[in-house]
C-alpha positions as CSV (number, residue, x, y, z in Angstrom):
1,M,18.7,67.1,-41.3
2,T,19.6,67.2,-44.9
3,D,23.3,66.3,-44.3
4,L,22.1,63.4,-42.0
5,L,19.8,62.0,-44.3
6,F,22.6,62.2,-47.2
7,T,25.1,60.6,-45.1
8,R,22.8,57.8,-43.9
9,R,21.5,57.2,-47.4
10,R,25.3,56.9,-48.8
11,W,26.2,54.7,-46.3
12,L,23.1,52.4,-46.9
13,G,23.9,52.6,-50.6
14,Q,27.5,51.5,-49.8
15,A,26.0,48.7,-47.8
16,M,23.6,47.6,-50.5
17,A,26.4,47.5,-53.2
18,A,28.5,45.3,-50.8
19,L,25.6,43.0,-50.6
20,A,24.8,42.8,-54.1
21,S,28.5,41.6,-54.7
22,S,28.3,39.0,-52.0
23,A,26.5,35.5,-51.7
24,L,24.7,33.6,-49.2
25,V,27.0,31.0,-47.6
26,P,24.9,28.3,-46.2
27,G,26.6,26.3,-43.4
28,H,26.8,22.6,-43.0
29,A,25.2,21.5,-39.6
30,Q,28.0,19.0,-39.4
31,A,31.0,21.2,-40.1
32,T,30.1,24.6,-38.8
33,T,27.3,26.4,-36.7
34,I,27.3,29.2,-39.3
35,A,24.1,28.7,-41.1
36,A,24.2,31.7,-43.4
37,R,26.0,34.7,-43.6
38,I,24.9,37.4,-46.2
39,G,26.9,40.3,-47.4
40,Q,30.4,41.5,-47.0
41,M,31.5,40.4,-43.6
42,P,33.5,42.9,-41.7
43,D,37.1,42.6,-40.8
44,P,37.1,40.9,-37.3
45,A,39.9,43.1,-36.1
46,R,37.8,46.3,-37.0
47,L,34.3,44.9,-35.8
48,R,33.2,47.2,-32.9
49,R,29.3,47.2,-33.2
50,V,27.1,44.0,-33.2
51,F,23.2,44.0,-33.2
52,A,21.9,40.8,-31.5
53,A,18.7,40.0,-33.4
54,G,17.1,37.8,-30.7
55,P,17.7,36.6,-27.1
56,P,20.0,33.6,-28.0
57,A,22.1,35.9,-30.0
58,G,22.1,38.5,-27.1
59,V,23.6,36.1,-24.6
60,L,26.1,34.5,-27.2
61,V,27.4,38.0,-28.0
62,A,27.2,39.2,-24.5
63,T,29.5,36.4,-23.4
64,L,32.2,36.6,-26.0
65,A,32.4,40.4,-26.6
66,P,30.3,42.3,-24.0
67,H,32.0,45.7,-25.1
68,K,30.9,45.1,-28.9
69,L,27.0,44.3,-28.1
70,L,25.1,47.4,-28.9
71,G,22.2,46.5,-26.5
72,W,19.8,43.8,-25.1
73,P,17.0,42.3,-27.5
74,Q,14.8,41.3,-24.6
75,Q,13.9,43.3,-21.6
76,L,15.9,42.6,-18.4
77,D,14.7,43.5,-14.8
78,D,16.9,44.9,-12.1
79,V,17.3,41.5,-10.5
80,S,18.4,39.8,-13.5
81,R,20.9,42.8,-14.4
82,A,22.3,42.5,-10.8
83,Y,23.5,39.0,-12.0
84,L,25.6,40.6,-14.9
85,G,29.1,42.4,-14.9
86,P,29.0,46.2,-15.1
87,T,29.4,46.3,-19.0
88,L,26.5,44.2,-19.5
89,Q,24.3,45.8,-16.6
90,A,24.6,49.1,-18.7
91,L,23.5,48.1,-21.9
92,P,20.1,49.3,-23.0
93,H,17.1,47.5,-24.2
94,L,17.0,47.7,-28.0
95,G,14.3,45.2,-29.1
96,R,14.5,42.1,-31.2
97,L,14.3,41.3,-34.9
98,S,13.4,37.5,-34.5
99,G,11.3,35.2,-32.5
100,R,7.8,36.1,-31.4
101,G,7.4,39.5,-33.3
102,S,9.8,42.2,-34.0
103,T,10.1,45.0,-31.9
104,M,12.9,46.8,-33.5
105,P,11.9,49.1,-36.5
106,L,14.2,48.9,-39.4
107,E,14.7,52.7,-39.4
108,S,15.9,52.4,-35.7
109,L,18.3,49.5,-36.9
110,L,19.7,51.5,-39.4
111,K,20.7,54.7,-37.0
112,L,22.5,52.2,-34.8
113,Q,24.8,51.5,-37.7
114,P,25.9,48.2,-36.7
115,D,28.8,46.4,-38.2
116,L,27.0,43.1,-38.1
117,V,23.7,41.9,-37.3
118,L,23.8,38.3,-35.6
119,D,20.9,35.9,-34.9
120,A,21.3,32.5,-33.3
121,G,18.5,29.7,-32.7
122,T,16.9,27.3,-35.1
123,A,18.5,27.6,-38.4
124,D,16.0,26.2,-40.6
125,A,14.7,27.6,-44.2
126,T,12.2,30.0,-42.7
127,Y,15.1,31.6,-40.6
128,I,17.5,31.5,-43.3
129,S,14.9,33.3,-45.6
130,A,14.3,35.9,-42.8
131,T,17.9,36.5,-42.6
132,E,18.3,37.1,-46.3
133,R,15.2,39.5,-46.2
134,L,16.6,41.5,-43.5
135,A,19.9,41.7,-45.4
136,R,18.1,43.0,-48.5
137,Q,16.0,45.4,-46.7
138,T,18.9,47.1,-44.7
139,G,22.1,46.4,-46.7
140,L,23.6,45.2,-43.4
141,P,25.9,42.1,-43.1
142,C,24.0,39.4,-41.4
143,V,24.7,36.0,-39.8
144,L,22.7,33.1,-38.7
145,I,24.0,30.8,-36.3
146,Q,22.8,27.3,-35.4
147,G,22.0,27.1,-31.7
148,S,21.6,23.7,-30.4
149,L,23.2,22.5,-27.0
150,A,25.3,20.0,-28.9
151,D,26.8,22.9,-31.0
152,H,27.6,25.2,-28.1
153,A,31.2,24.5,-28.1
154,R,31.6,24.9,-31.9
155,Q,29.4,28.0,-31.7
156,L,31.5,29.8,-29.3
157,R,34.8,29.0,-31.1
158,E,33.4,30.1,-34.6
159,V,31.6,33.1,-33.5
160,G,34.3,34.1,-31.3
161,A,36.6,34.4,-34.4
162,L,33.9,36.0,-36.3
163,L,33.7,38.8,-33.7
164,G,37.5,39.1,-33.3
165,E,37.5,37.3,-30.1
166,A,38.9,34.1,-31.0
167,A,40.9,33.6,-27.6
168,R,37.8,34.3,-25.6
169,G,35.9,31.9,-27.6
170,E,38.3,29.2,-27.1
171,T,38.2,29.7,-23.2
172,L,34.4,29.6,-23.2
173,A,34.3,26.5,-25.7
174,R,36.5,24.6,-23.4
175,H,33.8,25.0,-20.6
176,A,31.0,23.8,-23.1
177,D,33.3,20.9,-23.9
178,A,33.8,20.0,-20.3
179,V,30.0,20.2,-19.8
180,A,29.4,17.8,-22.8
181,A,31.9,15.5,-21.6
182,L,30.5,15.3,-18.0
183,A,26.8,14.8,-19.5
184,Q,28.4,11.9,-21.6
185,R,30.2,10.3,-18.6
186,A,27.2,10.5,-16.5
187,T,24.6,9.0,-18.9
188,Q,27.3,6.4,-20.6
189,G,25.6,3.0,-20.5
190,L,22.1,4.0,-19.6
191,A,19.4,2.2,-21.7
192,P,16.7,4.5,-22.8
193,A,14.4,2.5,-20.2
194,E,16.9,3.5,-17.3
195,R,16.6,7.2,-18.1
196,P,14.4,9.0,-15.9
197,R,10.9,10.2,-17.3
198,V,11.0,13.9,-17.0
199,Y,8.0,16.7,-17.5
200,F,9.2,20.2,-18.2
201,A,6.5,22.1,-16.5
202,R,6.1,25.7,-18.3
203,S,3.7,28.4,-17.6
204,A,2.0,29.4,-14.2
205,N,-0.1,26.4,-14.0
206,G,2.5,23.9,-15.4
207,L,0.4,22.8,-18.2
208,E,2.7,24.0,-21.1
209,T,5.7,21.9,-22.3
210,G,7.8,21.1,-25.2
211,L,7.4,18.1,-27.7
212,A,10.1,15.9,-29.0
213,G,12.6,18.1,-31.0
214,S,11.6,21.1,-29.2
215,I,14.6,23.4,-28.6
216,N,12.9,24.7,-25.4
217,V,13.3,21.3,-23.7
218,E,16.7,20.2,-25.3
219,A,18.5,20.5,-21.9
220,V,16.4,17.8,-20.5
221,E,17.3,15.2,-23.1
222,Y,20.9,16.5,-23.4
223,A,21.2,15.7,-19.5
224,G,19.8,12.1,-20.1
225,G,16.3,12.6,-19.3
226,R,13.3,11.4,-21.2
227,N,10.9,14.0,-22.2
228,V,7.5,12.4,-21.3
229,A,5.5,14.8,-23.9
230,A,7.8,13.3,-26.7
231,D,5.0,10.6,-26.8
232,A,2.6,13.2,-28.2
233,G,4.8,13.7,-31.4
234,R,7.3,16.3,-32.6
235,G,7.2,19.8,-32.8
236,G,7.5,23.0,-30.5
237,L,5.6,24.2,-27.3
238,T,2.2,22.8,-26.5
239,R,-0.5,22.8,-24.2
240,V,-1.3,19.6,-22.3
241,S,-3.9,18.5,-19.8
242,M,-3.8,17.5,-16.3
243,E,-5.1,14.1,-17.4
244,Q,-2.3,13.6,-19.9
245,I,0.2,14.4,-17.3
246,L,-1.2,11.9,-14.9
247,A,-1.1,9.2,-17.7
248,W,2.6,10.0,-18.4
249,D,3.3,9.9,-14.6
250,P,6.9,11.5,-14.8
251,Q,9.3,10.4,-12.2
252,V,10.9,14.2,-12.1
253,I,9.4,17.4,-12.9
254,V,11.5,20.4,-13.7
255,T,10.3,24.2,-14.2
256,Q,11.5,27.7,-14.1
257,E,8.4,29.1,-12.8
258,P,8.7,30.8,-9.5
259,G,6.3,29.1,-6.7
260,L,5.0,26.5,-9.2
261,A,6.8,23.6,-7.3
262,E,5.1,24.5,-4.1
263,R,1.9,24.9,-5.6
264,M,2.2,21.4,-7.2
265,R,3.0,20.0,-3.6
266,Q,-0.1,21.6,-2.4
267,D,-2.4,20.5,-5.2
268,P,-4.4,17.1,-4.7
269,L,-4.3,16.6,-8.5
270,W,-0.5,17.2,-8.8
271,R,0.1,14.9,-5.8
272,G,-1.2,12.1,-8.1
273,V,2.1,12.4,-10.2
274,A,5.1,10.2,-9.2
275,A,7.5,13.2,-9.3
276,V,5.4,15.1,-6.7
277,R,4.8,12.2,-4.4
278,S,8.7,11.5,-4.2
279,G,9.8,15.1,-3.9
280,R,11.5,15.2,-7.2
281,V,10.0,18.6,-8.3
282,H,13.0,20.9,-9.1
283,C,12.9,24.8,-10.0
284,A,15.8,26.2,-12.0
285,P,16.9,29.6,-11.5
286,V,16.2,32.3,-14.3
287,W,18.7,35.3,-13.4
288,P,20.1,36.7,-15.3
289,F,18.8,34.2,-17.8
290,G,17.0,30.6,-17.7
291,W,19.2,27.8,-16.6
292,L,17.0,25.5,-18.9
293,D,15.4,27.8,-21.5
294,G,14.6,31.6,-21.6
295,P,16.6,31.8,-24.0
296,P,17.6,28.4,-25.3
297,G,21.3,29.7,-25.5
298,V,24.6,29.0,-24.0
299,N,23.1,30.0,-20.6
300,R,21.7,26.6,-20.6
301,L,25.3,25.1,-19.9
302,I,25.0,25.6,-16.2
303,G,21.6,24.2,-16.3
304,V,22.9,20.9,-17.7
305,R,25.3,20.8,-14.7
306,W,22.5,21.2,-12.3
307,L,20.2,18.8,-14.2
308,L,22.7,16.0,-14.1
309,E,22.6,16.2,-10.4
310,K,18.9,16.1,-10.2
311,L,18.3,13.4,-12.7
312,H,21.3,11.0,-11.9
313,P,22.4,11.8,-8.4
314,Q,24.0,8.5,-7.9
315,A,26.1,8.5,-11.1
316,P,29.7,7.9,-10.4
317,A,30.6,10.6,-12.7
318,L,29.3,13.1,-10.6
319,Q,30.9,11.9,-7.3
320,G,33.8,14.2,-6.3
321,L,33.1,17.0,-8.2
322,P,33.3,20.5,-6.8
323,P,30.1,21.7,-5.0
324,L,27.5,23.0,-7.5
325,E,27.6,26.4,-5.6
326,R,31.2,26.7,-6.6
327,E,30.6,26.0,-10.2
328,V,27.8,28.4,-10.5
329,R,30.0,31.2,-9.0
330,D,32.5,30.4,-11.4
331,F,30.2,30.1,-14.5
332,Y,28.8,33.4,-13.6
333,R,32.3,35.2,-13.5
334,L,33.5,33.5,-16.8
335,F,30.5,33.8,-18.8
336,Y,28.8,37.2,-17.4
337,G,31.6,38.8,-15.8
338,A,29.7,38.8,-12.5
339,D,31.3,38.5,-9.4
340,L,28.5,37.4,-7.2
341,S,28.1,38.3,-3.5
342,P,27.3,35.7,-1.1
343,A,23.6,36.9,-1.0
344,A,23.2,36.8,-4.6
345,L,24.9,33.2,-4.8
346,G,22.8,32.0,-2.1
347,R,19.5,33.3,-3.7
348,L,20.4,31.4,-6.8
349,M,21.1,28.2,-4.8
350,E,18.1,28.4,-2.6
351,T,15.9,28.4,-5.8
352,A,18.0,25.5,-7.4
353,R,17.8,23.2,-4.4
């Protein structure tokens, strides 16, 4: 035990010395997705062990370097794991250091001896401060990555290079570029008033949603929808009343809550909403990660492709494309290393119809 403590203390001391000799490198939103990096960055060619501080970072590292991810920050059930490749299926749940409460004690983090701690998401002053604090407390090199949908292609290239997986990053980034280009073509020329009014229904009763600027509903706006809750102001997630939804009267409702669409169709109050009356209530899959959110990471790229069909079914840019089913199969193979069985793919498409 004494030798173990000595070894760990010596390792921590060396890491703290490296931290003391390095500086915070703030990123520029328009030039890089790396919002902050603190400590001595490891040589990408020698980097082997990455701890993902939260779910968006977990998905990002999993897609770029599955063999370097130490484990999942979020719990994944058996159904979700079935939609991942073998390497990712086998990873343990470790806990998180960011988001809604840390579940990873720093002592446990140090025992893992990661080469790098990586977080991704909203890169505001609060998150940058938390990243600095974590680096000071542990002596570990830490990186914070900006995680908006518009940044995903650049994010994949930059983090791929950081992890020693530049070629892989370029491959995934080209897919993200293609999704962005399709979204632009499908919505080009649409005046704000021509974009469909969309309500993103969260929680079991559908009365939670995201305000303007919320990363949780970013996919709706990226795909050319108008978030009706933006009328209530800017912010994050919020609770709303049924009366408010009736007043907004969205043309389309999207959700990730299983069974909610059917409950809306059966509920007299929800039937007062235009989207429900016209049959434009759509549920996105959540395996292994949400197509629209949960987490707000690169997993949303396939959700944007799905949303474009739901929001703009007659858009000329969407005509003649490969069937969505084929694109879903290819996305899961490319990003998650999963070769979906016909039954597994069918389950996704049944949910996404």
